[in-house]
N, C-alpha and C positions, 0 to 999 in steps of 0.2 A: 123508556130515554129520559129519562126525568133525572134532572140533578137530586140528592138523597140529602148533601148538608155539603158546610166547607169542610174538606176533609185538614186542610192545613194553610198554612200563609209562609214563604218563603224569604226570607231574611239573609242577604251579600253581607258576609262580614269576612274580614283579612281574617280574622283567628279566631277559629272556635274554642280553642283554650283560653283567651281573655273574656270570652262573649259568654260562653258556659255558665260562670261562676255570676255574672249577672242575674243570666235566667233561672240558674236554680237555687242560688244562694240569695240574694237577693228579693228575686219575683219569686220564691218557694215554688217553681215548676217542678216534676217530678222530670228528669230525665230516663226516656225510655230505653233511647238504643244509638250507639254510632256507628257509621259504613261508611264506607270509600264507595264510590257509585263512578269506576272507571270510565264508562261512554261517555260519562259529565263530565268527567275528570272536576270529581269536588269530593268532598268529603262532609257529612249530611249528621247536626245531633239534631234528635229531633226529641221534644219536650212536649209530653201531655199536659192539656187546658181543655177540662172537660170533655166532650165528644171532643175535639176538634186536636187537632196539633201546629206546634210552633217548630218549622223545621231553618235551622241556622246550615248554610252553605259557604262551605271557605272552600276556594276554588284549587287544583291542586296542581292545574301550569296556567303560565301566563295565555295561552291559549282557549283558554276555557268559557264560555259565554257569561261565567261569574266573575270572570277575570276582568274580563271587558265592559260588564257591567256595574264592579269596583270601581274600575278607572275613567270611567264614563260618568257615573254619577254619584257614588262612595256608597257607602253602605245604607242597607237601609231595603225597604221591602222590594221583593225581586215579584214577586208570582202573588197571585191567590189561584187554592186548587177547589175543585168541586168534586168531589163523591158521585159518577155516576155508575149505572147497573152494567153497562156497557160501551168501551175508550171505541171499540170500532162500529159501532153503529152510533153514535154519538157523532162520531167524525163526519159520518156521511149524511148524519143527518142536519150538522152546520155546513157541510159542504154542500150539500142539495138548495141549501138555506143563502147561499152565496157568500158565506160566513168564510175571509182569510184565513189558512190554517200555516200553522209553520211544521207542524206533522201532519202526512198522509195516511199512514199507521201508526198503531201505538208502537210504545215500544218500552223496555226495561227502564222506574226508578227502586230508588230506595225502597228495603223492604219487600224486593220481590213485586210490585205494585203495576201494573201497566198505565201509563202517562203518554199524554198527546197538548201540543201546546196549540192555542189559538194566535196570530199575531196580532197585535198590540195595537196594529193600527184598525184592526176590527172589530175592537174591543172598546176604543175610543181611551186605548194609552195604557189600560190595563194590561200586563203579562197575566192571561187564563190560563191553567193548568185543568184538565180534566184528567181523574184518574179513577180508578179501579184496585182496591185494595185484595191482594191475593186471603190475608186474614182477617181477623176482626178489627175493627178500630173502632 
């Protein structure tokens, strides 16, 4: 149950189309994939940065967590995600340690990954995601 690496940094944006150009054309990052994650009401653009990634997150509904984040805080870093061997085992470990969780069980994320979030009040204000990718990352 060890953290393997920083999987990705999630950045909330109002428009993927506007921000993709910056990350691809100006910063020179490789765009790996784009998809909609309907359960989370978000469109995602995934960029490769060495062994990690940057995920741009655009809300698809005014009720999505990303829309609410944008309304409250504006565009910017939304969360940091850590790759783990098992999301379920990690959640059980963190719960036993008294860490406040947003998710009690793993759920589906982008590219078929299993994900879960720790409450930012338990992590000194930083929304923390733990994830396990189905394929190689």
